[in-house]
C-alpha positions in Angstrom: 27.9 -18.0 -24.5 27.0 -17.4 -28.2 29.5 -15.0 -29.7 27.8 -12.2 -31.6 29.3 -11.0 -34.8 28.4 -7.4 -34.0 31.0 -7.6 -31.2 33.7 -7.4 -33.9 32.3 -4.2 -35.3 32.0 -2.6 -31.9 35.6 -3.5 -31.0 36.8 -1.9 -34.2 35.1 1.4 -33.2 36.2 1.6 -29.6 38.4 4.6 -28.9 37.5 6.5 -32.1 36.1 9.5 -30.2 32.5 8.7 -31.2 29.6 7.3 -29.2 28.5 3.8 -30.1 24.7 3.4 -30.5 23.3 -0.2 -30.7 19.7 -0.5 -31.8 17.5 -3.5 -32.0 14.3 -5.1 -30.8 13.8 -6.0 -27.1 15.5 -9.2 -25.9 17.9 -9.7 -28.9 20.8 -9.4 -26.5 22.0 -5.8 -26.7 22.8 -5.5 -23.0 24.4 -9.0 -22.9 26.6 -8.1 -25.8 27.9 -4.9 -24.2 28.4 -6.6 -20.9 30.6 -9.1 -22.7 32.8 -6.2 -24.0 32.8 -3.6 -21.2 31.8 -4.9 -17.8 34.6 -4.0 -15.5 34.7 -1.6 -12.6 35.6 1.2 -15.0 32.1 1.0 -16.7 29.2 3.0 -15.5 25.9 1.3 -16.3 22.8 3.5 -16.5 19.4 1.9 -17.2 16.9 4.5 -18.5 14.0 2.2 -17.5 15.1 3.1 -13.9 13.6 6.4 -12.8 16.6 7.4 -10.6 19.1 6.7 -13.5 16.8 8.6 -15.8 16.8 11.6 -13.4 20.5 12.1 -13.9 19.7 13.4 -17.4 17.0 15.9 -16.3 19.4 18.9 -16.6 22.7 17.7 -18.2 25.8 19.8 -18.1 29.4 19.0 -18.4 30.1 20.4 -14.9 27.2 18.6 -13.3 27.9 15.2 -14.9 31.6 15.0 -14.3 31.4 13.7 -10.7 29.5 10.6 -12.0 32.4 9.8 -14.4 35.1 9.6 -11.8 36.8 6.2 -12.1 34.9 5.3 -15.3 36.2 5.1 -18.9 33.0 3.6 -20.3 29.4 4.8 -19.9 26.5 2.6 -21.1 23.0 4.2 -21.3 20.6 1.2 -21.7 17.1 1.8 -23.2 18.2 5.4 -24.0 15.0 6.1 -25.8 13.3 6.6 -22.4 15.3 9.8 -21.8 13.7 13.0 -23.3 15.9 14.8 -25.8 18.6 12.1 -25.4 20.3 13.2 -28.6 21.0 16.7 -27.4 22.1 15.4 -23.9 24.4 12.8 -25.3 25.9 15.4 -27.6 26.7 17.6 -24.6 28.5 14.6 -22.9 30.2 13.5 -26.0 31.6 16.9 -26.8 32.8 17.4 -23.2 34.1 13.9 -22.4 34.4 12.0 -25.7 38.2 12.0 -25.7 38.4 10.4 -22.3 35.2 8.3 -22.0 33.6 5.8 -24.4 29.8 6.4 -24.5 27.4 3.7 -25.5 23.6 3.9 -25.9 21.2 1.1 -26.6 17.6 1.4 -27.8 14.8 -1.0 -28.6 13.0 1.1 -31.2 14.7 3.1 -34.0 11.7 5.5 -34.4 11.9 6.5 -30.7 15.7 6.8 -30.5 17.4 7.2 -33.9 15.1 10.1 -34.7 16.2 11.8 -31.5 20.0 11.3 -31.9 20.7 11.5 -35.7 20.8 15.3 -36.0 22.3 16.2 -32.7 25.0 13.5 -33.0 25.8 13.9 -36.6 29.5 12.9 -37.0 29.7 12.0 -33.3 28.4 8.4 -33.3 28.6 4.9 -34.8 25.1 3.4 -35.2 24.8 -0.4 -35.4 21.9 -2.8 -35.4 21.6 -6.1 -33.4 19.1 -8.6 -34.6 18.1 -12.0 -33.2 20.9 -14.6 -33.3 21.9 -15.6 -36.9 22.3 -19.1 -38.2 26.0 -18.4 -38.9 26.5 -17.4 -35.3 25.0 -20.7 -34.2 27.1 -22.6 -36.7 30.2 -20.9 -35.2 28.9 -21.7 -31.7 28.4 -25.5 -32.0 29.1 -26.6 -35.5 27.4 -27.0 -38.9 26.2 -30.6 -38.4 24.5 -29.8 -35.1 22.8 -26.7 -36.5 21.7 -28.6 -39.6 20.0 -31.1 -37.4 18.2 -28.3 -35.5 16.9 -26.6 -38.7 13.4 -27.8 -38.2 13.4 -26.4 -34.6 14.7 -23.1 -35.8 12.0 -22.8 -38.5 9.4 -23.3 -35.8 10.7 -21.2 -32.9 13.2 -18.8 -34.5 16.4 -17.2 -33.1 15.7 -15.1 -30.1 18.5 -15.9 -27.5 16.1 -16.9 -24.7 14.1 -19.2 -27.1 17.4 -20.8 -28.2 18.5 -21.4 -24.6 15.1 -22.7 -23.4 13.4 -24.4 -26.3 11.1 -26.3 -23.9 9.4 -23.0 -23.1 9.5 -21.6 -26.7 5.7 -21.2 -27.2 5.3 -19.2 -24.0 8.4 -17.1 -24.6 7.4 -16.2 -28.1 3.9 -15.3 -27.0 5.4 -13.0 -24.4 7.9 -11.4 -26.8 5.2 -10.7 -29.4 2.9 -9.2 -26.8 5.6 -7.1 -25.1 7.5 -5.5 -27.9 5.0 -5.7 -30.6 1.5 -5.1 -29.1 2.8 -2.9 -26.3 5.9 -1.1 -27.4 4.8 -0.4 -31.0 1.3 0.6 -30.0 2.6 2.9 -27.3 5.6 4.4 -29.1 3.7 4.8 -32.4 0.7 6.4 -30.7 -1.6 3.8 -32.3 -5.2 4.0 -31.1 -6.8 1.5 -33.4 -5.1 -1.5 -31.8 -7.6 -4.1 -33.2 -6.9 -2.9 -36.8 -3.1 -2.9 -36.1 -3.3 -6.5 -34.9 -5.2 -7.5 -38.0 -2.5 -5.8 -40.2 0.4 -7.6 -38.5 -1.3 -11.0 -38.9 -2.1 -10.3 -42.5 1.6 -9.6 -43.1 2.5 -12.8 -41.3 0.3 -14.7 -43.7 1.6 -12.9 -46.8 5.4 -13.5 -46.4 6.8 -14.4 -49.7 4.0 -12.7 -51.6 3.8 -9.2 -53.1 2.1 -6.8 -50.7 -0.4 -4.1 -51.8 -0.9 -1.4 -49.2 -4.4 -0.8 -50.4 -5.4 -4.5 -50.1 -3.5 -4.8 -46.8 -5.4 -1.8 -45.4 -8.7 -3.1 -46.6 -8.0 -6.5 -44.9 -7.3 -4.6 -41.6 -10.0 -2.0 -41.9 -7.5 0.8 -42.6 -6.9 3.2 -45.4 -3.8 2.9 -47.6 -1.9 5.7 -45.9 -2.5 4.4 -42.4 -1.5 0.9 -43.5 1.8 2.3 -44.9 2.4 4.1 -41.6 1.9 1.0 -39.6 4.2 -1.1 -41.8 6.9 1.6 -41.4 6.5 1.5 -37.6 7.0 -2.3 -37.8 10.1 -1.8 -39.8 11.5 0.8 -37.4 10.8 -1.6 -34.5 12.9 -4.3 -36.2 10.0 -6.7 -36.7 9.7 -6.7 -40.5 11.8 -5.5 -43.5 11.0 -4.9 -47.1 12.4 -6.4 -50.3 11.9 -4.3 -53.3 11.7 -5.4 -56.9 14.8 -5.4 -59.1 14.4 -3.5 -62.4 16.7 -2.0 -64.9 16.0 -2.8 -68.5 13.0 -4.9 -69.4 9.6 -3.2 -70.1 7.5 -5.7 -68.3 9.6 -5.9 -65.1 7.8 -5.0 -61.9 9.3 -1.7 -60.8 7.5 -0.7 -57.6 6.4 -4.0 -56.0 7.3 -5.0 -52.5 7.6 -8.1 -50.4 7.7 -8.0 -46.6 9.4 -10.5 -44.4 9.9 -11.0 -40.6 13.3 -10.8 -39.1 12.4 -13.8 -36.9 10.3 -16.7 -38.2 9.4 -17.7 -34.6 7.7 -14.4 -34.0 5.9 -14.8 -37.4 4.7 -18.3 -36.5 3.5 -17.1 -33.1 1.5 -14.3 -34.7 -0.5 -16.8 -36.9 -0.7 -19.3 -34.1 1.2 -22.1 -35.9 4.3 -23.4 -34.2 4.0 -26.9 -35.8 6.9 -28.8 -37.3 7.8 -28.0 -41.0 6.7 -31.4 -42.2 3.2 -31.1 -43.4 2.9 -27.4 -43.1 1.0 -25.8 -46.1 3.1 -22.6 -45.7 6.5 -24.3 -45.5 7.7 -22.9 -48.9 7.0 -19.3 -47.8 8.3 -20.0 -44.3 11.6 -21.4 -45.6 11.9 -18.4 -48.0 11.4 -16.0 -45.1 14.1 -17.9 -43.1 16.7 -17.7 -45.8 16.1 -14.0 -46.7 15.9 -13.0 -43.0 19.2 -14.6 -42.4 20.7 -12.6 -45.2 19.1 -9.4 -43.9 20.4 -10.0 -40.4 23.9 -10.4 -41.8 23.8 -7.3 -44.0 21.9 -4.7 -42.0 24.3 -4.4 -39.0 25.6 -1.1 -40.4 22.5 -0.2 -42.5 24.7 0.7 -45.5 23.2 -1.4 -48.3 19.7 -2.8 -49.2 19.3 -6.4 -48.3 18.6 -7.3 -51.9 15.7 -7.6 -54.3 13.3 -10.0 -55.9 12.6 -10.0 -59.7 9.5 -10.7 -61.6 8.0 -10.0 -65.0 4.4 -8.9 -65.1 3.5 -11.7 -67.5 5.2 -14.4 -65.4 8.7 -15.5 -64.5 10.2 -14.8 -61.1 13.4 -15.0 -59.1 13.2 -15.2 -55.3 16.3 -13.2 -54.4 18.7 -11.0 -56.4 21.8 -9.2 -55.0 24.5 -7.1 -56.5 24.3 -4.7 -59.5 25.5 -4.0 -63.0 28.0 -6.8 -64.0 28.0 -8.5 -60.6 24.5 -9.9 -60.1 23.8 -13.1 -58.2 20.4 -14.8 -58.4 18.9 -17.3 -56.0 15.9 -19.5 -56.0 14.7 -20.8 -52.6 13.0 -24.2 -52.4 12.2 -26.2 -49.3 12.3 -29.5 -51.3 15.8 -30.3 -52.5 14.3 -32.2 -55.4 12.1 -29.4 -56.6 12.9 -28.0 -60.0 13.9 -24.4 -60.3 14.5 -22.5 -63.5 15.9 -19.0 -63.9 13.8 -17.2 -66.5 15.5 -16.8 -69.9 14.7 -13.0 -70.2 16.6 -12.4 -66.9 19.6 -14.5 -67.9 19.9 -12.8 -71.4 19.4 -9.3 -70.0 21.6 -9.4 -66.9 24.1 -12.2 -67.4 24.3 -13.0 -63.7 27.7 -14.2 -62.5 26.0 -16.9 -60.5 22.6 -18.7 -60.2 22.1 -20.8 -57.1 19.3 -22.9 -55.7 19.0 -22.9 -51.9 17.1 -25.7 -50.3 16.8 -27.2 -46.9 19.8 -29.5 -47.3 22.3 -26.8 -48.5 20.9 -23.7 -46.9 23.4 -23.2 -44.2 26.3 -24.0 -46.5 25.1 -21.4 -49.0 24.5 -18.8 -46.3 28.1 -19.3 -45.2 29.2 -18.5 -48.7 27.2 -15.3 -49.1 29.4 -12.2 -48.8 28.4 -9.6 -46.2 27.4 -6.1 -47.1 30.4 -3.6 -47.5 31.8 -2.6 -44.1 32.3 1.0 -43.2 
């Protein structure tokens, strides 16, 4: 079994008197993770996809719920977003039994769960995010050399647990994943009626990874206005399908200050959306695909606690660009990402003279995993 790093963060929070909420896209392993931590006879598992389990929350009260807790010190509510007013109901249970029972809730869409629990559970919860398996988790699982040899496969099919376990069925599994949690869940939970336009927008984003995104142009491509395009991208973010990288700007007049790039958390899903699961060698988009892979790996490492931005890109309006920048003030690290280890990469002089970065690093296919191992995580709460 692949050991997930989020398990450490969950263990640190057990017994702190707060509910633990684990969010993430479908099929990333939320249930499997919790079963690896709390799966004894003292754990009550409730699946909100099941109508009878969901009915237990129709009229929640401390007196009415206590009989269900007899003999249990852990309660897991899976797919909790299916329960109406789950935040208020979980608050009632947490206030009544939080000192004697550890409550867990999982959800596959932040916009359908987090919005319902944030206010009612203020100060009463730990909220964490689980993403597809990370490269570093796989390195820990079976070694750096093996994972280096599998890099081409990972760039094609991505990092969903089932895809990793059954690579021979990767195209079918990715098609099912994209259809289920993207074209069904997001359309349903987001109340989207213009499904054809939404599909066009998602595919346009998949083609534009690594490039700056204009919401106006994106909307025009998909047949949507700018406001609707922005709304749809936000929904994709909240469903853990994509994330944004903003532009870094502090001093220079010609720095881009409001530009955005959008990447996919999983390159396999991205490839499935554009219908290209071919091997890296010979792909015309390999540069952007590899860039998405590297930055997504950093994002998966750093957003477990949602406390810090993933990082930034940097560009001058007249030319000169850096793929990824992290840190601030006197502790800036700059990275250029190149598929070809022989490709030349230069860090623009205006950036170097203005920010004096403490490090400049070129990440390529031969050193990517080693460099990812060196990157510090975001600050931990």
